[in-house]
N, C-alpha and C positions, 0 to 999 in steps of 0.2 A: 258199089253205089254209096255215096255219102248222104247222110241225113243231117240237115242243118236247121237249127231253130233260130228264128228272128224274134227279137224282143225289144220294144221301145218303152223306156221307163222315165218317170218324172214328168215335169211340165212339157207340154208339146211345144214345137217351134217349127218354123219353116224348114223345108228340105229333109225332113225325116224320110218321106217317101222317095225323094230323089236319091238319098243315100242307099236305102234298101234296094232300089232299082239298080244302082251301080254294082252292088254286091251280087245281086241275083243274075243280072245279064252276063257278068263275067263268069260266074259259076256255070250257068247254062252253056255258055260258049265253050268252056273247058270240058264239060261233061253233061250232055243233054239229059242224062238219066238221073242227075242229082235230084234229091227230094228236099224241098224247102217247106218248113212248117212255120206258120205265124203263131207265136204264143200270144194269146189275147190279153190285153190290158196289163202289159208289163209283167213285173214279178208276181203280181196277183195270179196271172194265168199259169205261171210256172209252179206256184204254190198249190193251186187248186186243180191243176190238170186241164186247163182250157187251151185248146189249140185248134188250128185248122190247116189242112194241107193247101199249099199255095200252088198255083199253076203259072207258067210263063206269062199268060195273058193278064194275070193280076198285076204284073209289073209294067204293063204297057199303059201309056197315057197318064202316068203319075208323076212325071218329072216336074210338072208345074203345080202339082196339087199340095196344098198346105195340110197340116195335121198329120195323122198317121193312120194308115188303112188297117192296122191291126190293134188300134186302141192303146191307151196308156193309163197308168195310175201312179200315185205316189205311195211308195212303201219305204218309209224312213229306215235308214240303215240301223240306227240306234234301237229300233224296235224289232229288228229281224231275229234277235236272239230270244225274244219274248214269245210265248205261245199265243195263238189267236184266242178269240172268245170261247172256242170249243176245246181249247187245250192242245191244238195241233202245233207240232214243232215245225215252224216254217222253213228253216234251213234244211232239215231232214226231208221235208216234203219236196223241196226243190231238187235236192239230190236224187231222191227216189224217182221223180218224174223224168229227170234227165236220163237216168238209167233205163227206166221203163220204156221210154220212147226210142231208146238206142240211138241217141244223137251223137254225131261225130264232133259237132261244134255248136256252141251258142254264140250268135252274133248279137251283141248287146249295144244299143244306142242310147246314150244318156249323159247326164251331167255328173257332178261330184258325188252325190249320194249313190247314184247308180253305179259308179265305178268302185266304190267301197264294197258294195255287195258283189259286183262282178269279180273283184279280186278275191273275196272270200270264197266264192264258188271255184275259182281257179286254184286256190290253195287246197281245196278239198277234192281236187281231182278232175274237175270238169274242164274240157277244152273250151277256152273262151277267147274271142277276139272282140274288141270294143271299138266304138267310134264316138268322137267327141261332139256331143250335142248340147248346145245351150246358147241362148241369146246373150248371156252374161260374159262370154269369152273368158271364163275364169278357170278353165281346166289346165292343169300343169302339163307340160310336155308337148304342147302344140302352140304355134304362133296364133292360130285362129280356129274358132269352132264354127261348125255350120249352124246357120240361124242368126248369127251375130250381125252380119252385114245387112240382112233383110230387116232385122229389128232396128238397126241404125237408120235405114232408109225411112222407116215408118216414124220413128221418134223425131228425126230431122224434119220430116214433112209436117209433123205437129207443131214444131217450133216455127217453121216457115209460115204456117197458117196463122199462128199467134202474132207474128210480126205486124201484119196489116192492121189487125184490130187494136194491138197495143199502140201502134203509131197514131191511129185515128183518135183514140181516146186519151192518149197521154198517160197511160197507166203502167204500173209494174205488173208484169205477168210472171208467174212461176209455172214451169212445165215439169211435172214430176215424172221421172224416167225410171223404169224398172232397174233393180239392182240392190239387193239387201246388203250384201257383203262387199261387193266390188263395184268399181265405177267405170269400167271400160265403155259400156253403152252410153252412159251419161256424158262421158268425156268426148267420145267421137260425135255423138249427136249434138252436143253443145257447141263443139267447134264447127261442125258442118252447118249448123243452124244459125251461127252468129250470136250465140248467147253472150251476154255481158258479164254474167257471173255463173260459175260452174261449181257446184258443191258435190264432193265425192266422199264415200265412206272412209277412204284412205287418208283424207286430209281434213281433220276436224276443223270446223269453222268457228269463228268468233263473230257473233251477230253484229258487233260494233264495226268490224271490218267490212261486213256486207253493207251496212248502212252508210259507212264512209264512202264506199264505191258508188253507191246510188246517189249520194249527195254530190259527189264529184261530177257525175254525169249531168245532174240537174244544173249545176253551176256552169257547165259547158254548153247549156242551152238544149240539151237532149231531153225530149219530152217523155220518153218511155225507156224502160229497161226490161230485159228478159233474163230470168234465172233458169238454168237447167239444173234441177235438183234430183239427185239419186234418192230413191225411197229409203235407202239406208244411210243417208247423210247424217252426221252426228256432230253435235256441238263440242267444243273443247271441254266444257263442264261435264257433259255426259260421258265423254271419252275417258275421263279420269275416274269414273265409277267402276266398281266391280260388276261382273256380269249379273250377279244377284241383285245388286242395288239398281242397276239399269233396268232390269226386268220389272222390278217393283215400281220404279218411277214410270215406266211406259204403261203399266197397268192403270195408273191414275191419270194418264194423259187425257186432256180435255179436247184434243183435236183428232180428226180422223187419221191424219198422218203427219209426218214431220214438216211437209210443205205448208200445211195449214198453220202450224205453229210458227214457222218462219215468217209466213205472210202476215200473221197477226202482230208479230213483233215489229216488222218493218212498218206496218201501217201506224202502229202506236208511236214509234220513234221518229217517223218522217212526215206523217200526215198524208202520204201518198196513197191513192187507191191501189189496192192489190187484188188480183184475181188469180185463181189456181186452176190449172188444167191438168187432168190426169188421164193420159191415153190408155193406161192400164193394159189389159190383155190384148188390145189391138196390136201391141208390139210383137206379140207371139203369133199372130194370125195372118191369114192371107197367103198368097203364093210366094215362093222363094224368088229372090232377085236373081238375075243372071249370074252374078258372082257366086252366090251360094250353090246354084245349079252345077256350075263347073267344079267348085270345091267338093261338093258332095259326090259327084260322079267319080272324081279322082280318088277320094278317100274310100269310097265303096269298092272300086276296082282293086285298090291296093289291099283292102281287107280280104277280098276274095283270093288274092294271090297268097296271102298268109295261110289261108285255109287249104288251098291246093298244095302248098309246100309243107303242111302240117306244122306250122310255126304258131303255136298257141301261147296264150298268156300275155298278149300284147294289145295295146291301143294303137290305132293308126293316127299319127299326128301329121301336121303340116309344118315343116321347119325350113325357113329360107326358100320357100317355093317348091320343096320336094316332100313327097310322102315318106314318112319314116315310122318304123315300128318302135314303140316306147313300152318298156316293161310295165305291166299293170301295177306291180308292187311299187314302182316309182311314182305312179299317177295317183293312186288311191290316197285320199286324205289330205291332198295338197291343193291349195288355191293359188291361182296366178293373179296376184294383186297389181294394181297400178302403183308404180314406184313414184312417190312424191318428188324424188330427186331426178327423175328421168328427163331426157331431153325434150320429150313432147310436152311435159308440164312446163318446163322452163321457157320453151319457145312460145307457148301460149301466154304465159305470164309476161313475157317481153313485149307482147302486143297490147298489154294493159288489161287483159282479162283477169278478173278477180276470182280466186279460189277460196276466199274467206279466211285464209290463215294470216 
């Protein structure tokens, strides 16, 4: 009889439940006696020993349910080596609970930080299989992450809704899309929503280039413009700063986010009315779209097969339409960035869309 622990870590997103369902149903099909335990609130549950035994019925009816039925929390990897407020060694506590519960495998669903900790546990002897969760689509080793397409749909809908009011009032609208370090979500939502300007963390912008693009639209008789701006968008001036200098500058920032700073500069330089819309955590919420349901089901089933075959130390990725095992050591610590020289960027530039560079 196998004992499997499920753990969802980091920010929630659509299709976490659908993915766990894919793993569970495949495991139950292979061995009806398998025991599955939900480790509550991510790594926090593994550290402090909080879990509950799951039953087959727990995985019924959750294909379309957003969030995670076993809860999640953020436990930054850089703080994993630090004792908690009571002096508890967090890494040792996780390893101790893994052994105490006699788990045969940990199934960990999460993003970049989650994978760093998962790799650490794997290196210390735990049997680990992971699944790529994030709306940012920035995990190395997979073409796409679950949650991404659902978030694209929501962010695109926000831009679609802004179109009508922007056209009615003849304003410049900025829609701030999630993504601190990478711009996949902003790029895809910006394209799908018909944004006129798309600003990504990977392509530092020049505010004068942005203004020039807006003035060109005005000269063509276009009454409104829409900018899709990643929350991690950065100016060329700020990109030239060191991390320490940038952090100090951001602390003194007079605006709630970069979108408000960009909006203020546009209004100052052009005289056009600017409005900011921030969909925020809506992009991570709600039910998964059909694409994510299919993706998650396949990834989950493939993860179960790795467990059945006792092939541990892998993340299940999707490459060229096929599920593939990717060594955790290759995934941990790497980000899949948007390449400024990629064909998708060039194709959109050829249409006249401005990236601010």
